[in-house]
N, C-alpha and C positions, 0 to 999 in steps of 0.2 A: 366085719370081716367081708360080708357080702358086698358092701359098698366099695371096699378096696379092690376086690376082684372085679367089680363092674367098671371101676376106673381103668383097670388093666385091660379089660376087653374092649374098652371104648377106643383103644388105639387101633384094633384090628380093622375097622372100616377105613381108617386112613391109610394103613398098609395096603389093603386091597385096592383103594383108589389109586395110589401111587403105582402099583403093579400093573393096573389097567392101562396105563400110559403107553406101555410097550406094544400092546395090541390095538389099543384105540387112542391114538395121539390126540385126536380132537377133544378127548375128555380132560386133557391137561389144561386147566384154566390159566395156569401161569404163562403158557405160550401166547394167549391173547393180551397178556399185559406187557409183552415186548414192544408193542407198538408205541409204548410211552417211554422207551429208552432215551429218545432224543430230548425229552422234557426233563429238565433239572430242577432240583429244589434245593435252595442253599440255606443252610442254618448260619453259617458265617462265610467269610471269603474262602476259608480253607476246608469247610465241611459241606460238601455238595453230594447229593445222592439223586440218582434217576427217580423219577416218579414211579416207575415201574417196580422199583425195589420197595417204595413205601407201600404201594398197593399190594405187592406179594406179601409183605409182613402182615398187612391187615387181613389178607385172605387166610394166611397161616393161622393167625390168632382167631379168626372167626371159625374155622374148621376145628381147631383144638378146643376152644372154650365151648362150642356148641356140643361137641362129643361128651365133654365132661358133664354139661347140662343134661344131656339125654341119659347119661349113666345115673345121675341122682334122681331124675324124674321117673325113669323106668323102675329103679329098685326101691327107692325110698319115699316116693310121693305120698303113699298112703301110711307111712310109719312116722311122719312128722307129728310131734305133739306140740311144738312151739317153735319160735324163730330161732332158738339156739340150736335145735336139731338141723334146721336148714343150713345153717352156717357150718356146723361140724361135719355133717354128711358131705357137703360140697368140698370141704377140705380133705376129708378122707379119700373121696373120689379123685381129687387132684393128686394126692400121694400114689395112689395106684397108677394113674396115668403117668406121672413123672417117673415111677419106678421102671415101667416097661420102656418108656422113651430113652431113659438113660442107658439101660441094658443095650438097646439097639444102636445107640450113639457110640457106646464103649466098643461094641463088636466091630463097628465100621472103622473106628480109629485103629483098633488092634490089627485089622485085616488090611487096611490100606496105608497107614501111616506108621505102623510099627508100635511096639510096647513101650518104646522110649518116650513117646508123647502121651501115653495113656495116663500117666500119674497126675499130671496137672489138670487134664480134662476131668479125670475122675473126681479131683477135689472141687473144682469149679462147679461141675454139674450137680454133684452130690449135695453141695451146700447152696450155691446161689440159684441155680436153675430150679431146683426142687422148691426152695423157699419162695421163688417168684410165682411158681405154680399155686402154691398155698396162698399167697397174698391175693392173686387175681381171682381164685375160686372163693376165698373167703369174702371178698368184697361182693362178688356175685351172689353168694349165699345170703348175705344180708338183705338184698332186694328181693331174692326169691322168697325168703321168709316173710318180708313185708307183704309180698303178694298173697301168701297164704294165710297170714294171721292178723292183718290189719284189722281193727274193728271197724264197724260201718261208719262211725262218726269220723274216724281218721281218714277212711277212704273218700268221704264226702268232702273233708277238708282239703285233700290232695287234688280231688276232681275240680273243685271250685277254682284252684290256682292254675288250671290249665289254660293254655293259650286259646283265645276265642275261636281260631280256625279249627282247632282239634274238637272243641265243643260242637261246632257246627257239623263237622263230619260224623260225629257220634249220633246227632239228631237225625241227619239225613239217612244213615244207614240203620237207624233204630238198633243200635247194639246195646246188648245188656251191659250196664255199668259195672256190675261185680265181675263178670268175666273179662271184661275189657280191662279193668283195673289190674287184674292178675297178669294179663299178657303185657300190659304196659311196664309193670314194675319188673317182670322177668326180663323183658327186652332191655329195660334200662341197665339192669345188673349185667346182662351179657355185653352191652355195648361198652360199658366201663372196662370190663375184664378184657375185651378184644383190643381196645385202644391201649390200655396199659401193657398188654402182651406185646402189641406191635412196637411200642416205644422201646421196650426192653430189648427186642431183636434188632431194631435200629441201632441203639447204643452199641450192641455187640458187632453189627455189621461195620460201623464206623470205627471199631476198635477203641472206643472210648471207655475202656474197662475201668478207668479210675471213677467213673460215674455210677458204677453198678452198686456199690455199697450205699452211697447217699441216695440212690433211686430206691432201693429196697428199704432203707430206713424211713423215707418218706411214705412209702406204701404201707409200712407197718404202722406209722403214726395215723395214717388214713384209716386203716382197719381198726385200730384202737379207738379212734373217734366214732366210728360206726358202732362199736360195741357200747360205748358210752351213751351214744344216741339211742341205741336200742333199749338200754336200761332205763333212760328217761321216758321212752315210749311205754314200756311196761309200767312204770311207776305212775304215769298219769292215764293208764287205762286205754292207750291208743293201740297197743298190739298185745297179743298173748304171748307170754313168756314163762320161764320156769318159776320165776318169782310169783307170778300171778296164778299159775297152776298149783303151787304149794300152798298159797293162801286159800285158794278154793278147796283144796283138800283138807285143810285144817278146819275151815268153816263147816264143811259137810261132816267131818268126824265129830265136831263139837255138837253139831245139831242131832 
């Protein structure tokens, strides 16, 4: 419940940020993206978007996904027992965030467009937008869980596969490998969530609503794959999961 409330509260800074534009227009980062309006990005001959729109959606995704990350990190960071918790808490925070976001959106439609248009928006956002938030945060939660619960041997395996340039930077800055590993995996999860969020918004902006269901299905398949990958990590002792915790508990009880 606390995580759900934290997800709801994480919308507040975004609201405050938007309200500040009235008094401090220079705080509105979206204004600086308008300089890219003349630059167009074409997906096909009939699907063209200004680069400013793409960048705006990336910025929106970054703000929203980072706020959900802060909700989980602030409330639940010390409550995680395994990678499953990281995924589940991330999803619960996303539900809290989506709950408030939808209420604000419904109020806006009711106030400015009338109640006649509210019905379809209610169905769409309650089902598809909420499910999208769950998918994005679930994928992020997997990497956040890896950051917390990867065993040292798995961390070393991942670190060995880094690009040589990254390894060089680590040596020059003398950064702690364990702390750096956590930051890297958390950032990786955030980047995936941000990009997926931006693509979802671009599809809506281009009015390609027929792609929404296939896109969410692909996202669900990706999340399912990460769950199965997580189970394999647990099975081979690469990360700490509930299966491993249960096994340890049984061994300690028998001892």
